[in-house]
C-alpha positions as CSV (number, residue, x, y, z in Angstrom):
1,M,-6.4,-9.7,-9.1
2,A,-6.2,-11.2,-12.5
3,S,-9.9,-10.6,-13.1
4,A,-8.8,-7.3,-14.7
5,A,-7.6,-9.2,-17.8
6,E,-10.5,-10.1,-20.2
7,T,-8.6,-13.1,-21.5
8,L,-8.4,-14.9,-18.2
9,V,-11.2,-17.2,-17.0
10,N,-12.0,-18.1,-13.3
11,V,-11.3,-21.7,-12.6
12,L,-12.7,-23.5,-9.4
13,E,-14.2,-20.1,-8.3
14,E,-16.6,-21.8,-5.9
15,E,-14.1,-24.4,-4.4
16,V,-10.9,-22.0,-3.6
17,A,-10.9,-19.4,-1.1
18,I,-7.8,-17.2,-1.0
19,D,-7.0,-15.3,2.2
20,R,-4.5,-12.5,2.0
21,Q,-2.3,-11.4,5.1
22,F,0.1,-8.5,5.2
23,W,2.6,-8.1,8.3
24,I,4.5,-5.0,8.9
25,T,7.3,-5.2,11.3
26,A,9.8,-2.8,12.9
27,R,11.9,-2.6,16.0
28,Q,10.2,-0.7,18.8
29,E,12.4,2.4,18.6
30,Q,11.7,2.8,14.8
31,R,7.9,2.8,15.4
32,R,8.3,6.4,16.7
33,L,9.9,7.6,13.7
34,A,7.7,9.9,11.5
35,R,8.8,8.3,8.2
36,V,8.0,4.8,9.6
37,R,4.5,6.1,10.9
38,L,3.9,7.8,7.6
39,L,4.5,4.6,5.6
40,W,2.4,2.5,7.8
41,D,-0.5,5.0,7.6
42,F,0.0,5.1,3.8
43,L,0.0,1.2,3.4
44,R,-3.0,0.9,5.7
45,E,-5.0,3.5,3.7
46,A,-3.9,1.9,0.2
47,L,-4.9,-1.5,1.5
48,E,-8.2,-0.4,2.9
49,V,-9.2,1.7,-0.2
50,N,-8.3,-1.4,-2.5
51,R,-9.7,-4.2,-0.3
52,A,-12.2,-5.1,-2.9
53,F,-9.6,-5.3,-5.6
54,L,-7.2,-7.4,-3.5
55,M,-9.9,-9.8,-2.6
56,G,-10.9,-10.3,-6.3
57,E,-14.3,-8.5,-5.8
58,S,-13.5,-5.5,-8.1
59,R,-11.6,-4.8,-11.2
60,E,-10.7,-1.3,-10.1
61,L,-7.4,-0.5,-8.5
62,R,-7.8,2.9,-6.8
63,V,-5.2,5.4,-5.9
64,T,-5.5,6.9,-2.4
65,A,-5.9,10.7,-1.9
66,R,-2.5,10.7,-0.3
67,V,-0.8,9.4,-3.4
68,S,-2.8,11.7,-5.6
69,R,-1.8,14.7,-3.5
70,A,2.0,13.7,-3.6
71,A,1.9,13.2,-7.4
72,A,0.3,16.6,-7.9
73,G,3.0,18.2,-5.7
74,G,0.4,18.8,-2.9
75,T,2.7,17.6,-0.2
76,P,6.3,18.5,0.4
77,R,8.9,16.0,-0.5
78,A,10.9,14.2,2.1
79,R,14.3,15.6,2.9
80,R,17.1,13.5,1.9
81,W,19.0,12.1,4.7
82,R,22.6,13.1,5.0
83,P,25.0,11.7,7.4
84,S,26.4,14.3,10.0
85,P,29.8,15.4,9.4
86,R,32.6,13.8,11.2
87,R,34.2,15.4,14.1
């Protein structure tokens, strides 16, 4: 990831291998929630699109289409959660 900086130099590039793992966990009942599924889908897409960058094979960090649409106002904003009134 530091390869994007022109002032840094690779050291021991042939002797060191870096593996990256990402773990996502949630309770089983939370996995059915739309907001959890959307977040997981977003993370999978962002990681997949930027695999080369994360593995140090590319200097380009790419923004996913989903992020671009949201930034441009192409998708509706999530509703804010409000607690239900007490009875």
